[in-house]
C-alpha positions as CSV (number, residue, x, y, z in Angstrom):
1,X,101.3,74.6,73.6
2,X,102.8,78.1,72.8
3,X,101.2,79.4,75.9
4,X,103.0,76.7,78.0
5,X,106.3,77.5,76.4
6,X,105.9,81.1,77.2
7,X,105.3,80.3,80.8
8,X,108.3,78.1,81.1
9,X,110.6,80.6,79.3
10,X,109.3,83.4,81.4
11,X,109.8,81.4,84.6
12,X,113.4,80.5,83.7
13,X,114.3,84.1,82.9
14,X,112.7,85.2,86.2
15,X,114.6,82.7,88.2
16,X,117.9,83.8,86.8
17,X,117.2,87.3,87.9
18,X,115.8,86.4,91.3
19,X,119.1,85.2,92.6
20,X,120.8,88.6,92.6
21,X,121.0,90.4,95.9
22,X,120.4,93.9,96.8
23,X,123.0,95.7,98.9
24,X,121.9,97.3,102.2
25,X,120.7,100.8,101.9
26,X,119.3,103.4,104.2
27,X,115.5,103.3,104.6
28,X,113.5,106.1,103.4
29,X,112.2,108.4,106.1
30,X,109.0,107.7,107.9
31,X,106.1,109.8,106.6
32,X,103.5,110.9,109.2
33,X,100.1,111.7,107.7
34,X,97.7,113.5,110.0
35,X,94.3,112.3,108.8
36,X,92.5,109.7,106.7
37,X,92.6,110.2,103.0
38,X,89.1,111.3,101.8
39,X,87.2,109.0,99.5
40,X,86.9,110.2,96.0
41,X,83.6,111.6,94.7
42,X,81.1,109.2,93.2
43,X,79.0,106.4,94.6
44,X,81.0,104.4,97.3
45,X,80.9,100.6,97.3
46,X,78.1,99.2,99.4
47,X,77.0,95.9,100.8
48,X,74.8,93.9,98.5
49,X,71.7,92.2,100.0
50,X,71.0,88.6,99.1
51,X,68.9,88.5,95.8
52,X,66.7,85.6,95.0
53,X,69.4,84.4,92.5
54,X,72.3,84.7,95.0
55,X,75.0,82.0,94.9
56,X,74.1,79.0,97.1
57,X,76.2,76.1,98.4
58,X,76.9,73.5,95.8
59,X,77.4,69.8,96.2
60,X,80.9,68.6,95.2
61,X,82.2,65.3,94.0
62,X,85.9,65.9,94.4
63,X,88.4,63.1,93.7
64,X,90.4,62.1,96.8
65,X,92.7,59.4,97.8
66,X,90.8,59.0,101.1
67,X,87.0,58.4,100.9
68,X,86.6,59.6,104.4
69,X,87.5,63.2,103.4
70,X,84.4,65.0,102.4
71,X,83.4,68.5,101.5
72,X,80.5,69.4,103.7
73,X,79.6,72.2,101.3
74,X,81.3,74.6,98.8
75,X,80.4,78.1,97.9
76,X,81.0,79.4,94.4
77,X,82.3,83.0,93.9
78,X,82.6,84.6,90.5
79,X,86.4,84.3,90.1
80,X,89.6,82.8,91.7
81,X,90.1,82.9,95.4
82,X,93.8,83.6,96.3
83,X,93.3,84.9,99.8
84,X,92.8,83.1,103.1
85,X,89.4,83.1,104.8
86,X,88.7,84.3,108.3
87,X,86.0,83.1,110.7
88,X,84.3,85.0,113.5
89,X,81.1,84.2,115.4
90,X,80.1,81.5,113.0
91,X,80.7,83.5,109.8
92,X,83.4,83.0,107.2
93,X,84.7,86.1,105.5
94,X,86.4,85.7,102.2
95,X,87.7,87.9,99.3
96,X,87.6,86.9,95.6
97,X,89.0,88.1,92.3
98,X,85.4,88.9,91.4
99,X,86.0,92.1,93.5
100,X,83.7,91.1,96.3
101,X,84.1,90.4,100.0
102,X,81.7,87.6,101.1
103,X,80.2,86.8,104.5
104,X,79.1,83.1,104.5
105,X,77.4,81.1,107.2
106,X,80.0,78.6,108.4
107,X,77.6,75.8,109.2
108,X,75.6,75.8,106.0
109,X,77.6,77.7,103.4
110,X,74.7,80.1,102.9
111,X,75.5,83.7,101.7
112,X,74.8,86.4,104.3
113,X,76.0,89.4,102.3
114,X,78.6,90.5,99.9
115,X,80.5,93.8,99.6
116,X,81.6,95.0,96.2
117,X,84.8,96.9,95.5
118,X,86.4,98.1,92.3
119,X,89.4,95.8,92.5
120,X,90.6,92.2,93.2
121,X,90.3,91.2,96.9
122,X,93.2,89.0,97.8
123,X,93.9,90.1,101.4
124,X,92.8,88.0,104.3
125,X,90.1,89.9,106.3
126,X,90.8,90.8,109.9
127,X,88.0,91.2,112.4
128,X,87.7,93.2,115.7
129,X,84.9,95.0,117.5
130,X,82.3,94.1,115.0
131,X,84.2,95.4,112.0
132,X,85.9,93.5,109.1
133,X,89.0,95.1,107.6
134,X,90.4,94.2,104.2
135,X,92.4,95.6,101.3
136,X,91.4,95.8,97.6
137,X,93.3,96.3,94.4
138,X,91.2,99.5,93.9
139,X,93.7,101.1,96.3
140,X,91.6,101.2,99.5
141,X,91.6,99.7,102.9
142,X,88.0,99.0,104.0
143,X,86.2,98.7,107.3
144,X,82.7,97.2,107.0
145,X,80.2,96.1,109.6
146,X,80.6,92.4,110.2
147,X,76.9,91.8,110.6
148,X,75.5,93.8,107.7
149,X,78.4,94.5,105.3
150,X,77.7,98.2,105.4
151,X,80.8,100.4,104.9
152,X,82.1,102.2,108.1
153,X,85.1,103.8,106.4
154,X,87.6,103.4,103.6
155,X,91.0,105.0,103.2
156,X,93.2,105.3,100.1
157,X,96.5,103.6,101.0
158,X,97.9,103.7,97.4
159,X,97.3,100.0,96.8
160,X,95.8,100.4,93.3
161,X,97.3,97.8,90.9
162,X,96.8,97.4,87.2
163,X,93.9,95.0,86.9
164,X,95.0,93.3,83.6
165,X,98.4,92.3,85.0
166,X,96.9,90.9,88.1
167,X,94.3,88.8,86.2
168,X,96.9,87.2,84.0
169,X,99.8,86.2,86.2
170,X,102.8,84.0,85.4
171,X,103.0,85.4,81.8
172,X,105.9,87.7,82.2
173,X,109.6,87.2,83.1
174,X,109.5,90.4,85.2
175,X,108.8,89.8,88.9
176,X,105.7,92.0,88.6
177,X,104.3,89.3,86.3
178,X,104.1,87.2,89.4
179,X,102.7,89.8,91.7
180,X,99.8,87.7,92.9
181,X,99.7,88.4,96.6
182,X,98.2,91.2,98.6
183,X,99.1,92.4,102.1
184,X,96.5,91.7,104.7
185,X,95.6,93.9,107.7
186,X,96.9,93.0,111.1
187,X,95.2,94.3,114.3
188,X,96.8,95.3,117.6
189,X,96.0,97.8,120.3
190,X,93.3,99.6,118.3
191,X,95.4,100.0,115.2
192,X,95.3,98.4,111.8
193,X,98.7,97.6,110.1
194,X,98.9,96.9,106.4
195,X,101.4,97.0,103.5
196,X,100.7,98.6,100.1
197,X,101.7,98.4,96.5
198,X,103.0,102.0,97.0
199,X,105.9,100.6,99.1
200,X,104.6,101.8,102.5
201,X,103.6,100.2,105.7
202,X,100.5,101.9,107.2
203,X,99.2,102.2,110.7
204,X,95.6,103.4,110.9
205,X,93.1,103.9,113.8
206,X,90.8,100.9,113.7
207,X,87.7,102.9,114.6
208,X,88.1,105.8,112.2
209,X,90.6,104.9,109.5
210,X,92.8,107.9,110.4
211,X,96.4,107.3,109.3
212,X,98.6,107.5,112.3
213,X,101.9,106.9,110.4
214,X,103.3,105.5,107.2
215,X,106.8,104.0,106.8
216,X,108.2,103.9,103.3
217,X,110.3,101.0,102.1
218,X,112.2,100.7,98.9
219,X,109.6,98.7,96.9
220,X,106.0,97.4,97.1
221,X,104.9,95.6,100.3
222,X,103.0,92.5,99.7
223,X,103.8,90.8,102.9
224,X,101.4,90.8,105.8
225,X,102.7,92.6,108.9
226,X,103.2,90.6,112.1
227,X,102.8,92.6,115.3
228,X,104.5,91.3,118.5
229,X,105.3,93.0,121.7
230,X,105.0,96.5,120.4
231,X,106.9,95.9,117.2
232,X,105.8,95.5,113.6
233,X,107.8,93.0,111.5
234,X,107.3,93.1,107.8
235,X,109.2,92.3,104.6
236,X,109.3,94.3,101.4
237,X,110.1,93.7,97.7
238,X,113.3,95.8,98.4
239,X,114.7,92.5,99.7
240,X,114.7,93.5,103.4
241,X,112.8,92.7,106.6
242,X,111.9,95.6,108.8
243,X,111.2,96.0,112.5
244,X,109.1,99.1,113.3
245,X,107.9,100.7,116.5
246,X,104.2,99.8,116.4
247,X,103.2,103.1,118.1
248,X,105.3,105.6,116.1
249,X,106.5,103.8,113.0
250,X,110.2,104.5,113.8
251,X,112.7,102.1,112.4
252,X,114.2,99.7,115.0
253,X,116.2,97.6,112.5
254,X,116.4,96.7,108.9
255,X,117.8,93.3,107.7
256,X,118.6,92.8,104.0
257,X,118.1,89.1,103.2
258,X,118.8,89.0,99.5
259,X,115.4,88.3,98.0
260,X,112.0,89.9,97.6
261,X,109.8,89.2,100.6
262,X,106.2,88.2,100.2
263,X,105.8,85.9,103.2
264,X,104.3,86.7,106.6
265,X,107.0,86.7,109.3
266,X,106.7,84.2,112.3
267,X,107.9,85.5,115.6
268,X,108.8,82.9,118.2
269,X,111.7,81.8,120.5
270,X,113.3,85.2,120.2
271,X,113.6,84.9,116.5
272,X,111.8,86.2,113.4
273,X,111.4,83.5,110.7
274,X,110.9,84.7,107.2
275,X,111.5,83.5,103.6
276,X,112.1,85.2,100.3
277,X,112.7,84.9,96.6
278,X,116.3,84.2,97.2
279,X,115.1,80.7,97.7
280,X,116.0,80.6,101.4
281,X,114.5,80.7,104.9
282,X,116.1,82.9,107.5
283,X,115.9,83.2,111.3
284,X,116.6,86.8,112.5
285,X,117.4,87.9,116.0
286,X,114.3,89.7,117.2
287,X,116.2,92.5,118.9
288,X,118.8,93.3,116.2
289,X,117.7,91.7,112.9
290,X,121.0,89.8,112.8
291,X,120.7,86.6,110.8
292,X,121.1,83.6,113.2
293,X,120.7,81.0,110.5
294,X,119.8,80.6,106.8
295,X,118.6,77.5,105.0
296,X,119.1,77.6,101.3
297,X,116.9,75.5,99.0
298,X,119.9,74.9,96.8
299,X,118.1,76.1,93.7
300,X,117.4,79.5,92.4
301,X,113.7,79.1,93.2
302,X,111.4,81.4,95.1
303,X,109.9,80.8,98.5
304,X,106.4,82.2,98.7
305,X,105.1,80.0,101.5
306,X,105.0,81.4,105.1
307,X,106.5,79.4,107.9
308,X,104.6,77.6,110.7
309,X,106.1,76.1,113.9
310,X,105.3,72.9,115.7
311,X,107.3,71.0,118.3
312,X,110.5,72.8,117.5
313,X,110.2,72.3,113.7
314,X,109.6,75.0,111.1
315,X,107.4,73.7,108.2
316,X,107.3,75.7,105.0
317,X,106.7,75.1,101.3
318,X,108.4,76.3,98.2
319,X,107.7,77.4,94.6
320,X,110.1,76.2,92.0
321,X,111.5,73.0,93.5
322,X,108.0,71.9,94.7
323,X,109.1,70.6,98.1
324,X,107.7,70.9,101.7
325,X,110.5,71.3,104.2
326,X,110.9,70.6,107.9
327,X,113.7,72.6,109.5
328,X,115.1,72.7,113.0
329,X,113.7,76.0,114.5
330,X,117.0,76.8,116.4
331,X,119.6,75.8,113.9
332,X,117.9,75.7,110.5
333,X,119.2,72.2,110.0
334,X,117.1,70.0,107.6
335,X,114.8,67.7,109.5
336,X,112.9,66.3,106.5
337,X,111.2,67.1,103.2
338,X,108.5,65.9,100.8
339,X,108.3,66.3,97.1
340,X,104.8,67.8,96.6
341,X,105.0,67.7,92.7
342,X,103.4,71.1,92.7
343,X,104.1,74.6,94.0
344,X,103.2,75.2,97.7
345,X,102.5,78.8,98.6
346,X,100.2,78.2,101.5
347,X,101.2,78.3,105.2
348,X,101.3,74.6,106.4
349,X,99.0,73.7,109.3
350,X,98.8,70.7,111.5
351,X,95.2,69.2,111.7
352,X,94.6,66.0,113.6
353,X,98.4,65.3,113.6
354,X,98.4,65.7,109.8
355,X,100.4,68.4,108.1
356,X,98.1,70.1,105.6
357,X,99.0,72.6,102.9
358,X,97.7,73.9,99.5
359,X,99.3,73.0,96.2
360,X,99.0,74.8,92.8
361,X,100.5,74.7,89.3
362,X,99.9,76.0,85.8
363,X,97.8,73.1,84.7
364,X,95.1,70.9,86.2
365,X,96.6,67.7,87.7
366,X,95.8,65.4,90.6
367,X,98.7,67.1,92.4
368,X,96.9,70.4,92.6
369,X,94.7,71.0,95.6
370,X,95.0,70.3,99.3
371,X,97.7,67.9,100.5
372,X,97.8,66.0,103.8
373,X,101.1,64.6,105.1
374,X,101.8,62.2,107.9
375,X,104.7,63.3,110.2
376,X,106.7,60.3,111.1
377,X,109.3,61.1,113.9
378,X,112.9,60.3,113.3
379,X,114.0,56.9,114.5
380,X,116.6,56.7,117.3
381,X,120.0,57.6,116.0
382,X,118.6,59.3,112.8
383,X,118.3,63.0,112.1
384,X,115.5,63.1,109.6
385,X,111.8,62.7,110.2
386,X,109.6,61.5,107.4
387,X,106.8,63.4,105.6
388,X,104.6,60.7,104.0
389,X,101.6,61.4,101.8
390,X,98.3,60.5,103.4
391,X,95.8,62.0,100.9
392,X,95.2,64.7,98.3
393,X,92.1,66.6,97.6
394,X,92.4,67.7,94.0
395,X,90.9,71.0,92.8
396,X,89.9,71.1,89.1
397,X,91.2,73.7,86.7
398,X,88.7,76.5,85.9
399,X,90.4,78.9,83.5
400,X,87.5,81.2,83.6
401,X,88.1,81.7,87.3
402,X,91.8,81.1,87.9
403,X,93.5,82.4,84.8
404,X,96.6,80.4,84.2
405,X,96.7,78.6,87.6
406,X,94.8,75.9,89.3
407,X,94.8,74.3,92.8
408,X,95.0,76.0,96.2
409,X,97.1,79.1,96.8
410,X,95.1,80.0,99.9
411,X,96.1,79.0,103.4
412,X,93.6,77.3,105.5
413,X,91.7,77.8,108.8
414,X,90.5,75.0,111.1
415,X,87.5,75.3,113.4
416,X,85.8,72.4,115.2
417,X,87.5,69.9,113.0
418,X,86.4,71.6,109.8
419,X,89.0,73.0,107.3
420,X,88.0,76.1,105.4
421,X,90.0,77.2,102.4
422,X,89.7,78.9,99.0
423,X,90.4,77.4,95.6
424,X,91.6,78.9,92.3
425,X,88.4,77.4,90.9
426,X,86.6,80.3,92.7
427,X,85.1,78.1,95.5
428,X,85.2,78.3,99.3
429,X,85.5,74.8,100.7
430,X,84.4,73.4,104.0
431,X,86.2,70.1,104.4
432,X,85.8,67.4,107.1
433,X,88.8,65.2,107.8
434,X,88.8,61.9,109.7
435,X,90.4,61.8,113.1
């Protein structure tokens, strides 16, 4: 009980401080680094071949409000899964707090290989030209062979984070006590773009790891860069969104939006959609960074979910007020909402005309897990559409794996009608939904 009171008190104090805004300031100069940082001495991490006692897919008897929703298989890692999986050529790649990157057969859930680092792996892997790129809390960005898991290169990008704080999140009123995300690499035109805990955005040569440029913001960068038409869009904990030249790293514009940014920007319709811990969603002009519209949640609660777009509507979750919102993509006007009864940090996705997102909370409840919502269009003469619950797929609390949290913080991927996502119980799920 004392532990719960500590969480609530810490959260209230944090929310009071989160509403303050940061005045615009000049960005720090771009730093150009000529070559990749050498790996330190010692034995480098390596791929681990499958031992006879390797983890295997496990049957699951999850509770669900729809008996037609079934887990085809689950794969158990050694700790919580915060990051989103990636699929390529029939293989799922997934990081875990057990410090491993896993390669898992998508059809069967069988382990192919795992690669061990010295830190938590919460970034979503990116794949190109037979290499898998991912970041670890040990400070490095890695490139490993997609087929074998053997390391091709690794580069120190200053991403080292104190392990003890990351393993016990939600226990401090300071924002760093809720520093649970990790920037994921984005690939474009032979370069890898990634943010770091050292406050920089890096661009590295995908084939060699050579650092082509590094742009320094005012605080740590946990958001994943979005690359569009030669520009890198990325938010920072300094409460600003940046547009950088993808080739040179030169600043194109900086837009202060009043809250720490952890979400991945969405670029569409000439706008950059982003959310922050100011408890609002903004649409920025893609050329200038000028705010076109801002939707405030009306509460001093963070927004950690990243936006998705479908049929002119932005769908996005929230943290403190536990709602899923539908917003007009051109005006920011409210189009509908749903009370999820749990935090939603995932990026919503539409699967078989169902809006699906992850939900999480401090404790184990039936509200934590994967949530499916029916999108009911607005009736003639009405402005609001309806988001109605269709089903929930609860994820049980496993404190040994997830620390103080349970449910699904991961976003999901959908391939051939199968949903793949990670749970804070340490499992990778392959879920089949009815059409």
